[in-house]
PLY file of the C-alpha trace (Angstrom):
ply
format ascii 1.0
element vertex 159
property float x
property float y
property float z
element edge 158
property int vertex1
property int vertex2
end_header
74.90 -131.16 69.75
77.22 -128.81 71.25
76.62 -127.04 74.39
75.59 -123.24 74.04
78.72 -120.57 73.57
77.94 -118.80 76.59
78.25 -121.99 78.77
81.35 -123.16 77.08
82.91 -119.51 77.76
82.10 -119.52 81.11
83.36 -122.99 81.56
86.81 -122.33 79.55
87.43 -119.02 81.30
87.32 -120.89 84.81
89.26 -123.77 83.24
86.95 -126.18 84.15
87.02 -129.96 83.11
83.95 -131.94 81.96
83.08 -134.61 79.73
80.03 -133.78 77.05
77.84 -137.21 76.56
74.45 -137.94 74.70
71.74 -140.06 75.78
67.99 -140.38 74.49
65.84 -137.51 74.24
63.86 -136.99 77.36
61.41 -134.49 78.60
62.22 -134.10 82.39
65.30 -134.76 84.89
63.77 -138.23 86.04
63.57 -139.50 82.48
67.29 -138.03 81.84
68.59 -140.00 84.68
66.93 -143.16 83.08
67.78 -142.64 79.53
71.24 -142.05 80.62
71.40 -144.67 83.11
72.82 -142.42 85.98
71.78 -142.07 89.54
69.19 -139.19 89.77
71.02 -137.84 92.99
73.68 -137.13 90.82
72.05 -135.25 88.03
71.91 -131.25 89.06
68.63 -129.69 87.87
68.18 -126.22 87.46
64.82 -124.83 88.91
64.06 -121.09 87.81
62.46 -118.78 90.15
61.02 -115.34 89.99
59.66 -112.66 92.30
59.37 -108.46 91.45
63.05 -108.42 92.44
64.16 -110.77 89.40
65.56 -113.99 88.79
67.17 -116.79 90.73
68.44 -120.17 89.84
68.10 -123.24 92.37
70.36 -125.87 91.63
69.13 -129.49 93.12
69.48 -133.34 92.84
67.07 -134.65 90.37
65.41 -136.72 92.88
64.60 -133.97 95.07
62.11 -130.92 95.44
63.15 -127.19 95.67
61.77 -125.66 98.91
60.49 -122.17 97.66
60.31 -120.67 100.96
63.94 -122.07 102.20
65.18 -119.96 99.32
63.11 -117.03 99.97
64.07 -117.25 103.79
67.86 -117.90 102.85
67.53 -114.50 100.15
65.36 -112.08 102.27
62.50 -112.49 99.53
58.91 -112.99 100.11
57.28 -113.34 97.15
59.68 -115.90 95.21
57.58 -118.39 92.70
58.37 -120.71 89.58
59.12 -118.55 86.47
56.79 -118.99 83.79
58.04 -121.12 80.90
57.74 -118.70 78.07
59.91 -116.07 80.30
62.64 -118.63 80.88
62.93 -119.89 77.35
63.34 -116.05 76.45
66.12 -115.54 79.08
68.14 -119.05 77.82
67.32 -118.63 74.16
70.21 -120.76 73.43
68.80 -123.53 75.36
65.94 -125.81 74.34
62.71 -125.27 76.56
63.22 -126.76 79.68
66.44 -127.62 79.50
68.28 -124.79 81.65
72.01 -125.38 82.61
72.93 -125.43 86.39
75.45 -122.95 85.77
73.28 -120.09 85.50
76.15 -117.92 86.44
77.02 -117.98 82.66
73.66 -116.18 82.06
74.57 -113.59 85.16
71.89 -114.70 87.09
72.18 -115.72 91.04
72.17 -118.99 91.49
71.85 -121.29 94.66
73.16 -124.61 94.67
72.32 -127.47 96.99
74.25 -129.00 99.80
73.24 -132.26 98.74
74.92 -132.05 95.57
78.21 -131.72 97.08
77.83 -135.64 98.69
78.41 -137.28 95.04
81.34 -138.19 93.44
80.49 -137.41 90.06
78.00 -134.63 89.05
75.77 -134.53 85.59
73.98 -131.59 84.49
71.99 -130.64 81.30
74.06 -128.96 78.36
71.40 -126.96 77.39
69.34 -129.58 75.29
67.56 -132.73 76.19
70.08 -135.22 74.65
73.35 -134.00 76.25
74.89 -133.90 79.63
78.13 -132.54 81.11
80.02 -134.65 83.48
82.19 -133.27 85.98
84.12 -134.59 89.33
82.89 -133.15 92.57
85.60 -131.08 92.53
85.31 -129.31 89.29
81.65 -128.97 90.13
82.06 -126.92 93.13
84.73 -124.76 91.81
82.13 -124.26 88.74
79.73 -123.29 91.23
82.10 -121.43 93.32
80.19 -117.94 93.13
76.52 -119.74 93.67
75.42 -119.69 97.30
75.49 -122.71 99.14
72.59 -123.82 101.40
69.97 -126.50 102.00
66.47 -125.86 100.42
65.73 -129.47 98.79
64.11 -132.44 100.03
63.90 -135.86 98.38
60.93 -137.04 96.41
59.21 -140.02 97.75
58.06 -142.48 95.63
0 1
1 2
2 3
3 4
4 5
5 6
6 7
7 8
8 9
9 10
10 11
11 12
12 13
13 14
14 15
15 16
16 17
17 18
18 19
19 20
20 21
21 22
22 23
23 24
24 25
25 26
26 27
27 28
28 29
29 30
30 31
31 32
32 33
33 34
34 35
35 36
36 37
37 38
38 39
39 40
40 41
41 42
42 43
43 44
44 45
45 46
46 47
47 48
48 49
49 50
50 51
51 52
52 53
53 54
54 55
55 56
56 57
57 58
58 59
59 60
60 61
61 62
62 63
63 64
64 65
65 66
66 67
67 68
68 69
69 70
70 71
71 72
72 73
73 74
74 75
75 76
76 77
77 78
78 79
79 80
80 81
81 82
82 83
83 84
84 85
85 86
86 87
87 88
88 89
89 90
90 91
91 92
92 93
93 94
94 95
95 96
96 97
97 98
98 99
99 100
100 101
101 102
102 103
103 104
104 105
105 106
106 107
107 108
108 109
109 110
110 111
111 112
112 113
113 114
114 115
115 116
116 117
117 118
118 119
119 120
120 121
121 122
122 123
123 124
124 125
125 126
126 127
127 128
128 129
129 130
130 131
131 132
132 133
133 134
134 135
135 136
136 137
137 138
138 139
139 140
140 141
141 142
142 143
143 144
144 145
145 146
146 147
147 148
148 149
149 150
150 151
151 152
152 153
153 154
154 155
155 156
156 157
157 158
């Protein structure tokens, strides 16, 4: 499977270097990390949020949870909530449901990236479906996410 054209154009315009790899079909970011044999803290997952002012995409490590209140505080927004899956599917129609790439700026969406992803040497991310991952060095990821708001708004999931 190839990545969505909007995403590849975004990466090409920035001269981004990345590799595309495949893995067995997965339904969640935790399952993706297992099937792709990568540490979950190296997998960037997207969480789409919305309020009456519009959409925002938060990017955090797959083994973390988004602190919506912290994002609302960072953005000065009071009613931020998880977005409806049907509305997300319409917005990201080139992507499979539930496989939103972290580079949501390619769709013109405000994007925040958690600082925890800056501490890993290699970052993996969904490529728009449930069987494809993009792999970037930390430096390439930082450059690709340069337009994103940086901050700390996640907490590790404890099992």
